C-alpha positions as CSV (number, residue, x, y, z in Angstrom):
1,M,34.4,41.0,128.1
2,H,37.5,42.0,126.1
3,T,41.1,41.4,125.4
4,S,43.4,42.8,122.8
5,D,42.5,39.7,120.6
6,A,38.7,40.0,121.2
7,V,37.8,43.7,121.1
8,E,40.6,46.2,120.3
9,Q,40.4,49.6,121.9
10,P,41.1,52.4,119.5
11,S,44.6,53.9,120.0
12,A,45.1,57.4,121.3
13,G,45.4,60.1,118.8
14,P,43.3,62.4,116.6
15,G,39.6,61.8,116.5
16,S,36.6,62.3,118.7
17,Q,35.3,60.1,121.5
18,L,32.3,59.5,119.4
19,L,34.4,58.0,116.6
20,Q,36.2,55.8,119.2
21,D,32.9,54.6,120.6
22,D,31.6,53.8,117.2
23,Q,34.7,51.7,116.5
24,I,34.3,49.8,119.7
25,R,30.6,49.2,118.9
26,S,31.5,47.8,115.5
27,Q,34.0,45.4,117.1
28,L,31.6,44.3,119.7
29,H,28.9,43.7,117.1
30,R,31.3,41.6,115.0
31,M,32.3,39.6,118.1
32,W,28.7,38.7,118.9
33,A,28.1,37.8,115.2
34,S,30.9,35.3,115.5
35,V,28.8,33.2,118.0
36,A,25.4,33.6,116.3
37,G,25.6,30.0,115.1
38,A,26.3,28.7,118.6
39,W,23.3,30.6,120.0
40,S,21.2,28.9,117.4
41,A,22.6,25.5,118.2
42,H,22.1,26.0,122.0
43,A,18.8,27.8,121.8
44,D,16.9,25.2,123.8
45,Y,19.5,25.3,126.5
46,A,19.4,29.1,126.6
47,D,15.6,29.0,127.0
48,E,15.9,26.4,129.8
49,R,18.5,28.4,131.7
50,G,16.5,31.5,131.4
51,A,13.1,30.0,132.1
52,R,12.7,31.6,135.6
53,M,13.8,35.0,134.2
54,T,11.4,34.7,131.3
55,E,8.4,33.8,133.6
56,R,9.1,36.7,136.0
57,M,9.8,39.3,133.3
58,L,6.5,38.5,131.5
59,E,4.7,38.5,134.9
60,L,6.0,42.0,135.6
61,A,5.7,43.5,132.1
62,A,2.3,41.8,131.6
63,P,2.0,41.7,127.8
64,G,-1.6,41.0,126.9
65,P,-3.9,40.3,124.0
66,G,-3.4,42.8,121.2
67,D,-0.1,44.3,122.6
68,R,2.8,45.1,120.3
69,V,6.0,43.8,121.9
70,L,9.7,44.5,121.1
71,E,12.4,42.2,122.4
72,L,15.9,43.8,122.3
73,A,19.1,41.8,122.1
74,C,17.0,38.7,121.5
75,G,19.7,36.2,120.9
76,A,17.8,32.9,120.4
77,G,14.5,34.7,121.0
78,G,13.1,32.7,123.9
79,L,11.7,35.6,125.8
80,G,9.9,37.0,122.8
81,L,8.5,33.7,121.7
82,A,7.0,33.2,125.2
83,A,5.5,36.7,124.9
84,A,4.0,35.9,121.6
85,E,1.8,33.3,123.2
86,Q,0.4,36.0,125.5
87,V,-0.4,38.7,123.0
88,G,-2.3,36.3,120.7
89,L,-3.1,36.7,117.0
90,D,-4.2,40.3,117.5
91,G,-0.8,41.2,119.0
92,E,2.6,41.3,117.5
93,V,6.2,40.5,118.7
94,V,9.3,41.8,117.0
95,L,12.5,39.8,117.8
96,S,15.4,42.1,117.4
97,D,19.2,42.0,117.8
98,V,22.1,44.0,116.4
99,V,23.3,40.7,114.8
100,V,21.1,39.9,111.8
101,E,22.0,36.2,112.1
102,M,20.5,36.1,115.6
103,T,17.2,37.6,114.4
104,Q,17.0,35.2,111.5
105,S,17.5,32.2,113.9
106,A,14.9,33.5,116.4
107,A,12.4,34.2,113.6
108,S,13.0,30.7,112.3
109,R,12.3,29.3,115.7
110,A,9.0,31.2,115.7
111,N,8.1,29.8,112.3
112,D,8.8,26.3,113.5
113,R,6.3,26.9,116.3
114,G,3.7,28.2,114.0
115,L,3.8,31.7,115.6
116,V,2.5,33.9,112.8
117,N,2.5,37.0,115.0
118,V,6.3,37.1,115.2
119,S,8.9,38.7,113.0
120,G,12.6,39.3,113.2
121,R,14.3,42.6,112.7
122,P,18.0,43.7,113.0
123,L,18.0,46.6,115.5
124,D,20.6,48.2,117.8
125,L,19.3,48.8,121.3
126,E,21.3,52.0,121.5
127,Q,19.7,53.3,118.3
128,I,16.4,51.6,117.7
129,D,15.2,52.2,114.2
130,E,11.6,52.3,115.0
131,P,9.0,55.1,115.3
132,E,8.4,56.9,118.6
133,Q,5.7,55.4,120.8
134,S,5.3,52.3,118.6
135,Y,5.3,49.5,121.3
136,D,3.2,48.6,124.3
137,V,6.0,46.5,125.9
138,V,9.8,46.4,125.5
139,L,11.8,43.4,126.8
140,C,15.5,42.8,127.1
141,R,16.9,39.7,128.8
142,E,20.7,39.7,129.5
143,G,21.5,42.2,126.8
144,F,21.2,45.7,128.3
145,M,24.5,45.4,130.2
146,F,26.4,45.1,127.0
147,A,25.4,48.5,125.8
148,L,28.4,50.8,125.4
149,D,26.1,53.7,126.4
150,P,23.3,52.2,128.6
151,A,21.9,55.7,129.3
152,R,21.3,56.1,125.5
153,A,19.8,52.6,125.4
154,A,17.4,53.5,128.3
155,G,16.4,56.7,126.4
156,E,15.6,54.5,123.3
157,I,13.4,52.3,125.4
158,H,11.5,55.4,126.6
159,R,11.2,56.7,123.1
160,V,9.7,53.6,121.4
161,L,7.3,52.9,124.3
162,R,3.7,54.3,124.0
163,A,2.4,56.4,126.9
164,G,1.7,53.9,129.7
165,G,3.8,51.2,128.0
166,R,5.8,48.8,130.2
167,F,9.3,47.4,130.1
168,A,11.3,44.7,131.8
169,V,15.0,44.3,131.4
170,S,17.3,41.8,133.2
171,V,21.0,42.0,133.8
172,W,23.4,39.9,135.9
173,G,23.8,40.8,139.5
174,P,27.1,41.1,141.4
175,R,30.0,39.2,139.9
176,E,30.8,37.4,143.2
177,R,27.3,36.0,143.3
178,N,27.5,34.6,139.8
179,P,30.4,32.2,139.9
180,W,29.2,30.3,136.9
181,L,30.6,33.2,134.8
182,G,32.7,35.2,137.3
183,L,35.2,32.4,137.8
184,V,35.6,32.2,134.0
185,L,36.5,35.9,133.8
186,D,38.9,35.4,136.7
187,A,40.6,32.5,135.0
188,A,40.9,34.4,131.8
189,S,42.3,37.5,133.5
190,A,44.9,35.3,135.3
191,Q,45.9,33.6,132.1
192,L,46.2,36.8,130.1
193,G,47.7,38.9,132.9
194,A,45.1,41.6,132.3
195,P,41.6,42.3,133.5
196,V,38.7,40.7,131.5
197,P,36.9,42.8,130.6
198,P,39.2,45.9,130.7
199,P,38.0,49.3,131.9
200,G,35.7,51.0,129.5
201,I,34.3,47.9,127.8
202,P,30.9,46.7,128.9
203,G,30.9,43.2,130.3
204,P,28.2,40.9,131.8
205,F,28.5,42.6,135.2
206,S,28.6,46.2,134.1
207,L,25.2,46.9,135.6
208,E,25.5,44.7,138.7
209,D,24.6,47.7,141.0
210,S,20.8,47.8,141.3
211,A,20.9,51.5,142.3
212,R,22.8,52.5,139.2
213,L,20.5,50.5,137.1
214,A,17.4,52.2,138.5
215,D,19.0,55.6,138.1
216,L,19.8,55.0,134.4
217,L,16.2,54.1,133.7
218,A,14.8,56.9,135.7
219,G,17.2,59.4,134.1
220,A,15.7,58.4,130.7
221,G,12.3,59.6,131.9
222,L,10.8,56.2,132.7
223,T,8.8,56.0,135.9
224,E,7.6,53.5,138.5
225,I,11.1,51.9,138.4
226,A,11.5,48.8,140.5
227,V,14.5,46.5,140.6
228,E,14.3,43.1,142.2
229,E,16.7,40.2,142.6
230,L,15.9,36.8,141.2
231,E,18.0,33.8,142.2
232,V,18.9,31.6,139.3
233,S,21.2,28.6,139.0
234,T,23.2,27.0,136.3
235,A,23.6,23.2,136.2
236,S,25.6,20.9,134.1
237,T,26.2,17.2,134.3
238,T,30.0,17.5,133.8
239,F,32.6,20.2,133.7
240,D,33.2,19.6,130.0
241,E,29.5,20.2,129.2
242,W,29.5,23.5,131.1
243,W,32.8,24.6,129.6
244,E,31.7,23.8,126.1
245,R,28.4,25.8,126.4
246,T,30.0,28.7,128.2
247,C,32.7,29.0,125.5
248,A,30.2,28.6,122.7
249,L,27.8,31.3,123.9
250,A,30.2,33.9,125.3
251,G,31.6,35.6,122.2
252,P,34.5,37.3,124.0
253,L,35.6,34.0,125.6
254,A,35.4,32.2,122.2
255,N,37.6,34.9,120.7
256,I,40.1,34.7,123.6
257,L,40.4,30.9,123.2
258,A,40.9,31.2,119.5
259,S,43.7,33.7,120.0
260,L,45.6,31.5,122.5
261,P,48.1,28.8,121.5
262,E,46.9,25.3,122.3
263,S,48.9,25.2,125.5
264,G,47.5,28.5,126.7
265,A,44.0,27.4,126.0
266,R,44.6,24.2,127.9
267,E,46.0,26.2,130.9
268,L,42.9,28.5,130.9
269,R,40.6,25.5,130.9
270,D,42.5,23.9,133.8
271,R,42.3,27.2,135.8
272,A,38.5,27.1,135.3
273,R,38.3,23.5,136.1
274,N,40.1,24.0,139.4
275,A,37.9,27.0,140.3
276,A,34.7,25.2,139.5
277,G,35.6,22.2,141.7
278,R,34.0,23.8,144.8
279,Y,30.6,23.6,142.9
280,D,30.9,19.9,142.0
281,T,28.2,17.7,143.5
282,P,27.3,14.0,143.1
283,H,24.8,15.2,140.4
284,G,27.3,17.4,138.5
285,L,28.1,21.1,138.7
286,R,25.6,23.4,140.4
287,F,26.4,27.1,140.3
288,P,24.4,29.7,142.2
289,G,23.5,33.0,140.5
290,V,21.4,36.1,140.7
291,T,19.9,38.4,138.1
292,L,18.4,41.8,138.5
293,I,15.1,42.5,136.9
294,A,14.2,46.2,136.4
295,T,10.7,47.2,135.4
296,G,8.7,50.4,134.9
297,R,6.7,52.3,132.3
298,R,6.6,55.4,130.2
299,P,4.4,58.0,131.8
């Protein structure tokens, strides 16, 4: 997600594409750092919302006793914390994120649970500062789609996996099948008069095509690639509860709202409220959703 007030695209002129990409990466990293506190505050909610994904990803990647596991783009770390219980004291889980505050929060949650086999480490999924073939399992829940260069990120997963090592990554499926977030992007685009995110900026649905996702991973040299759909849902008691959490956890949306005058922010909220009305039930908002889970191994 992106607007001129959230992530600024470098202006045209002298300089290489590599420099421009690095500038965009730095801006994206700062954007996610701005909501690290919210991810810590809503960690239990994030775990609850992602419970089905976590269960299925661990079933498919099958971390076992003694395995060394790396979670990329860990956020609150819920997936890695669940993996830590499967690898046991002879195993190890590294919770990593490009935002150091995220890793600190995730590691603190591990400490609160008495998980002595877990550590936090700031790592960029596009340039993982770890030795080659150093992990048995690599996991990434809802982070891979935000890589500016997902092919590079796939190559890094291949590089750090040991021979025979497994991976599982999840990304959001088609935008139209995830109205819990899609309608927010639509409302923001209508309010700003520009697409959110704009072309060239990775958003939550940048890897919604399962064939493209599989091709990216296969192109990195990973094998036995399989991509499956998992239906998920998002539930909130009230619109206000859903809106508050969505705004708090979505760094780009938080920045958009902060950039708008009070009247503009109110109009955006009203647009979202009207669009969400079709998902209102006697028990609150109930949004359908679908995620894609890709798995495979390093040969």
